[in-house]
C-alpha positions in Angstrom: 0.0 0.0 0.0 1.1 3.6 -0.7 1.6 6.0 2.2 2.8 9.6 2.5 6.3 8.4 3.2 6.3 5.9 0.3 5.5 7.8 -2.9 3.7 6.1 -5.7 6.0 4.7 -8.3 6.1 6.1 -11.8 6.0 3.7 -14.8 9.6 4.7 -15.5 10.6 3.7 -12.0 9.4 0.2 -12.7 11.3 -0.2 -16.0 13.0 -3.6 -16.3 16.3 -2.3 -15.1 14.9 -0.7 -12.0 14.4 -3.9 -10.0 18.1 -4.7 -10.6 19.0 -1.3 -9.1 17.0 -2.2 -6.1 18.7 -5.6 -5.8 22.2 -4.0 -6.0 21.4 -1.3 -3.4 20.0 -3.9 -1.1 23.2 -6.0 -1.5 25.4 -3.0 -0.6 23.3 -2.3 2.5 23.7 -5.9 3.5 27.5 -5.7 3.0 27.6 -2.7 5.4 26.1 -4.7 8.2 28.1 -7.9 7.6 30.9 -7.0 10.1 28.4 -6.8 12.9 28.3 -10.6 12.8 31.2 -11.8 10.8 33.8 -9.3 12.0 32.9 -9.9 15.6 35.3 -12.9 16.0 38.3 -10.5 15.5 37.3 -8.5 18.6 36.7 -11.4 21.1 40.3 -12.0 22.1 41.4 -8.4 22.1 38.4 -7.5 24.4 39.3 -10.4 26.7 42.9 -9.4 26.8 42.0 -5.9 27.9 39.3 -6.7 30.5 39.6 -10.5 31.2 35.9 -11.1 31.2 36.2 -14.6 29.6 35.2 -15.8 26.2 31.9 -17.2 27.2 30.8 -13.9 28.8 32.0 -11.9 25.8 30.3 -14.3 23.4 27.0 -13.6 25.2 27.1 -10.3 23.4 27.1 -12.1 20.1 24.1 -14.1 21.2 22.2 -11.0 22.2 23.1 -9.4 18.8 21.8 -12.4 16.8 18.7 -12.8 19.0 17.6 -9.2 18.6 18.6 -9.2 15.0 16.3 -12.1 14.2 13.5 -12.2 16.8 12.5 -8.6 16.1 12.4 -8.9 12.3 8.6 -9.7 12.2 7.9 -6.5 14.1 10.3 -4.5 11.8 8.6 -6.2 8.8 5.2 -4.8 10.0 6.7 -1.3 9.8 8.0 -2.1 6.3 4.5 -3.1 5.2 3.1 0.1 6.8 5.7 2.7 5.9 7.9 1.2 3.2 11.5 0.0 3.3 13.2 3.4 3.2 12.3 4.6 6.7 13.0 1.2 8.3 16.5 1.0 6.8 17.3 4.6 7.9 16.4 3.6 11.4 18.6 0.5 11.1 21.5 2.7 9.9 21.3 4.9 13.0 21.2 1.8 15.3 24.2 0.1 13.7 26.2 3.3 14.1 25.3 3.7 17.7 26.1 0.0 18.4 29.7 0.1 17.3 30.4 3.6 18.7 29.1 2.3 22.0 31.2 -0.8 21.8 34.3 1.4 21.3 33.6 3.0 24.7 32.3 -0.1 26.6 34.3 -0.7 29.7 31.8 -3.2 31.3 29.9 -6.2 30.1 26.5 -4.5 30.5 27.6 -1.7 28.1 28.9 -4.3 25.7 25.6 -6.1 25.8 23.6 -2.9 25.2 25.8 -2.3 22.1 25.0 -5.8 20.9 21.3 -5.2 21.3 21.5 -1.9 19.4 23.4 -3.7 16.7 21.0 -6.5 16.5 18.0 -4.2 16.1 19.8 -2.2 13.4 21.0 -5.3 11.5 17.6 -6.9 11.6 16.0 -3.8 10.3 18.3 -3.8 7.3 18.5 -7.5 6.7 14.8 -8.4 6.9 13.8 -5.4 4.8 16.3 -6.0 2.0 15.6 -9.7 1.7 11.8 -9.2 1.8 12.1 -6.5 -0.8 14.1 -8.8 -3.1 11.5 -11.5 -2.8 8.8 -9.0 -3.9 10.8 -7.6 -6.9 11.9 -11.0 -8.2 9.1 -13.6 -7.8 10.4 -15.3 -11.0 13.9 -15.8 -9.5 13.4 -15.9 -5.7 16.3 -18.2 -5.0 18.8 -16.1 -6.9 17.4 -12.7 -5.7 17.4 -13.8 -2.0 20.8 -15.4 -2.4 22.3 -12.3 -4.1 21.0 -10.0 -1.4 22.2 -12.3 1.4 25.5 -12.6 -0.4 26.2 -9.0 0.7 25.8 -10.1 4.3 28.0 -13.1 3.7 30.8 -11.5 1.6 30.7 -7.9 2.8 33.1 -8.7 5.6 35.6 -10.0 3.1 36.3 -6.5 1.9 37.0 -5.1 5.3 38.3 -8.0 7.4 41.9 -7.2 6.6 41.6 -3.4 7.3 39.8 -4.1 10.5 42.4 -6.7 11.6 45.1 -4.2 10.7 43.5 -1.4 12.7 42.9 -3.6 15.7 46.7 -4.5 15.6 47.9 -1.0 15.1 45.3 1.3 16.8 43.4 -1.0 19.0 40.0 -2.7 18.8 38.2 0.4 20.2 39.4 2.6 17.3 38.3 -0.1 14.8 34.8 -0.2 16.4 34.4 3.6 16.2 35.8 4.2 12.7 34.0 1.3 10.9 30.8 1.8 12.9 30.4 5.4 11.6 31.4 4.5 8.0 29.0 1.6 7.7 26.1 3.6 9.1 26.6 6.5 6.8 26.5 4.3 3.6 23.3 2.5 4.7 21.6 5.8 5.6 22.3 7.3 2.2 21.1 4.3 0.2 17.9 4.1 2.3 16.6 7.2 0.4 16.5 5.2 -2.8 15.0 1.8 -1.8 11.4 1.2 -2.8 8.9 -1.7 -3.0 7.1 -2.6 -6.3 3.8 -0.8 -6.8 2.1 -4.1 -7.4 2.9 -7.8 -6.8 3.7 -9.9 -9.9 2.9 -13.6 -9.7 5.7 -16.0 -10.4 5.6 -18.0 -13.7 5.1 -21.4 -12.3 5.5 -23.3 -15.5 8.8 -21.6 -16.2 10.2 -22.4 -12.8 8.8 -25.9 -12.5 8.8 -25.5 -8.8 6.0 -26.1 -6.3 4.8 -22.5 -5.7 1.5 -21.5 -4.1 -1.1 -19.2 -5.8 -2.4 -18.3 -2.3 -1.1 -15.5 -0.1 -1.1 -16.9 3.5 -1.3 -14.4 6.3 1.2 -14.6 9.2 -1.3 -16.2 11.6 -2.1 -18.9 9.0 1.6 -19.5 8.5 2.1 -20.0 12.3 -0.6 -22.5 12.4 0.9 -24.7 9.6 3.1 -27.7 10.6 5.3 -27.2 7.6 6.4 -23.8 8.9 7.7 -25.4 12.2 9.4 -28.2 10.4 11.3 -25.7 8.2 12.0 -23.7 11.4 13.5 -26.7 13.1 15.8 -27.5 10.1 16.9 -23.9 9.9 17.9 -24.0 13.6 19.8 -27.2 13.2 21.9 -25.9 10.3 22.3 -22.3 11.6 23.6 -23.5 15.0 26.8 -24.9 13.5 27.4 -22.0 11.2 26.9 -19.3 13.9 29.2 -21.2 16.2 31.9 -21.3 13.5 31.5 -17.6 12.6 31.7 -16.5 16.3 34.4 -19.0 17.4 36.7 -19.3 14.4 39.4 -17.1 16.0 39.3 -18.8 19.4 39.4 -22.2 17.6 42.4 -21.2 15.5 44.2 -19.9 18.7 43.4 -23.1 20.6 44.6 -25.2 17.6 47.8 -23.0 17.8 47.6 -22.2 14.1 46.2 -18.6 14.1 49.5 -17.0 13.1 50.9 -19.8 11.1 51.7 -18.7 7.5 49.6 -20.2 4.7 50.6 -19.9 1.0 48.0 -20.5 -1.7 47.4 -19.2 -5.2 50.2 -16.7 -4.9 49.0 -15.2 -1.6 50.5 -15.7 1.8 48.8 -14.7 5.1 48.4 -15.9 8.6 46.1 -18.8 8.8 43.3 -17.0 10.7 43.3 -13.9 8.5 43.4 -16.1 5.4 40.6 -18.3 6.6 38.3 -15.4 7.5 38.9 -13.6 4.2 38.3 -16.8 2.2 35.3 -17.7 4.3 33.6 -14.5 3.5 34.3 -14.8 -0.3 33.0 -18.4 -0.4 30.0 -17.5 1.8 29.1 -14.6 -0.5 29.5 -16.7 -3.6 27.6 -19.7 -2.2 24.4 -17.8 -1.4 23.4 -16.7 -5.0 24.9 -19.8 -6.5 22.8 -22.2 -4.4 19.8 -19.9 -4.9 20.3 -20.1 -8.6 20.7 -23.9 -8.5 17.5 -24.2 -6.3 15.5 -22.3 -8.9 16.3 -25.1 -11.3 16.6 -28.4 -9.3 14.3 -27.5 -6.4 14.8 -26.1 -2.9 15.0 -29.4 -1.0 17.4 -31.1 -3.4 19.7 -28.2 -3.1 19.4 -28.3 0.7 20.4 -31.9 0.8 23.6 -31.3 -1.3 24.6 -28.3 0.8 23.9 -29.8 4.3 25.7 -33.0 3.4 28.8 -31.1 2.2 28.7 -29.0 5.4 28.7 -32.1 7.6 31.7 -33.4 5.7 33.6 -30.2 6.2 32.9 -30.0 9.9 34.1 -33.6 10.2 37.3 -32.7 8.4 37.9 -29.7 10.8 37.4 -31.9 13.8 40.0 -34.4 12.6 42.5 -32.3 10.6 41.8 -28.7 11.6 45.1 -28.4 13.4 46.8 -28.4 9.9 46.8 -24.7 8.8 46.1 -25.3 5.1 43.3 -27.8 5.9 41.8 -25.3 8.4 41.7 -22.6 5.7 40.2 -24.7 3.0 37.7 -26.7 5.1 36.3 -23.5 6.7 36.1 -21.9 3.3 34.1 -24.8 1.8 32.0 -25.0 4.9 30.9 -21.4 4.8 30.4 -21.7 1.0 27.6 -24.3 1.7 26.4 -22.9 5.0 25.3 -19.4 3.8 22.8 -20.9 1.4 20.3 -21.2 4.2 19.9 -17.5 3.9 18.8 -17.8 0.3 17.0 -21.2 0.3 14.8 -20.6 3.3 13.5 -17.2 2.2 12.9 -18.5 -1.3 11.1 -21.6 0.1 9.0 -19.4 2.4 7.9 -17.3 -0.6 7.1 -20.4 -2.6 5.1 -21.9 0.2 3.3 -19.0 1.7 3.0 -16.5 -1.2 4.3 -13.0 -2.0 1.9 -10.6 -0.4 3.1 -11.1 3.2 6.6 -12.4 2.1 8.5 -9.9 4.3 6.7 -10.8 7.5 6.5 -14.5 6.8 10.2 -14.7 6.0 10.9 -12.6 9.1 9.1 -15.1 11.3 11.2 -17.9 9.8 14.4 -15.9 10.1 13.9 -15.9 13.9 15.3 -19.4 13.8 18.7 -17.9 13.4 18.2 -16.2 16.8 17.1 -19.5 18.4 20.2 -21.1 17.0 22.4 -18.4 18.4 21.5 -19.4 21.9 23.9 -22.4 21.4 27.0 -20.2 20.7 27.9 -19.5 24.4 27.2 -23.2 25.1 29.8 -24.1 22.5 32.4 -22.2 24.4 31.5 -24.1 27.6 31.5 -27.5 25.8 34.9 -26.7 24.2 36.3 -25.7 27.5 35.3 -29.0 29.2 35.5 -31.5 26.3 37.4 -29.8 23.5 36.4 -28.4 20.1 36.1 -31.9 18.7 33.0 -32.5 20.8 31.4 -29.3 19.4 32.2 -30.4 15.9 30.7 -33.8 16.4 27.4 -32.3 17.5 27.4 -29.9 14.5 28.1 -32.8 12.1 25.1 -34.7 13.5 22.8 -31.7 13.2 23.8 -31.1 9.5 23.4 -34.7 8.5 20.0 -35.0 10.1 18.9 -31.7 8.4 20.0 -33.1 5.0 17.8 -36.1 5.5 14.8 -34.1 6.8 15.0 -31.8 3.7 14.4 -34.7 1.3 12.2 -37.0 3.3 10.1 -34.6 5.4 10.1 -31.0 4.1 9.8 -32.0 0.4 6.6 -34.1 0.6 5.1 -32.0 3.4 5.5 -28.7 1.4 4.1 -30.2 -1.8 1.1 -31.6 0.0 0.5 -28.3 1.8 0.5 -26.3 -1.5 -1.6 -28.7 -3.5 -4.0 -29.3 -0.7 -4.8 -25.6 -0.1 -5.0 -24.9 -3.8 -7.5 -27.8 -4.3 -9.6 -26.5 -1.4 -9.6 -23.0 -2.9 -10.6 -24.2 -6.3 -13.4 -26.3 -4.9 -14.7 -23.3 -3.0 -14.6 -21.2 -6.1 -16.5 -23.8 -8.1 -19.2 -24.0 -5.4 -19.5 -20.2 -5.4 -19.9 -20.2 -9.2 -22.4 -23.0 -9.1 -24.5 -21.1 -6.5 
């Protein structure tokens, strides 16, 4: 719907190229918030070295960030539907700036936690809005559009991880928080002025995609009452738990394996193992999201999930057995993040296919809260690693990924198809009865 803050779109504004402009701007916004999650691991040990709060206590800030980033997305999505994407992203830009500026001054755990909450609110405002907007602009390529947008969040940190690591080493982590916090916020705030939603929803071309896609727009309450939503939610949690643990703990893992500063040479580049791993992880993560989204548009969402989740389990098993070898650590984490990030393209696309486009932002926002649920396991991973070692953490993550792969094929696939076909048959029967009457 059009409001005073969301001007009506002109025919020129919806020329074919315009939606690609929207996609690119959303991708850049996502890149600017990427370091709030993926750059966090660089700050954990420097913060601990300065204040000696302990990794588990510091990582609680990461959990608070992810929880607020995800669990508030349905509320933020309501504001998007009411006022349009621009105002919500402007609000998010202010919040992510305040978050890292506050982190730069935090001299107590409560202040660090408040900064994490501000960052989560801001990141969720940007993330949920950009992905939801992509689903609306590209109903004919949902997997690719969601994956490309999410790629900004996955790969955005690759551009800045080396400068941030350098600034932490030379000027301290507090200066890095302050400088990059302001820079990221300004870019998002400026782009927010140009982001718009389509003036009218365009149905997907079901025959072209050859994917099970509903013709019905399900409201959020209807979605919450459907069993398929909760099965998808469970699988999302199972896969996200391992990836969030790896993203938050990769630096502590490398230090405990005593390889963080070991030099690794590959493809003409030489870096410390940890820096090389984080940089390569972001590149693979960013590439994997649109790639698997593109693949899923052709071979189906669940088939793609099975391939990705199985590969993820294999890489986690490799890390548990051979992660102490620097080159293996770098390569295995890169491949793992390349297949992990696809959950942020496949699940939004699957949500749009299953529940329709009209409420796509809110429905996907509810599913996205699974990431927040999974984040609750991140501090637990620190405790398990302390008592039983990182191998125990990896074994649990392997089991979760392998189980999720099987559930995608044998549970989600038939349930989702039956859900779509059943409701469409009911709707068609009701329409025939009305015509007959």
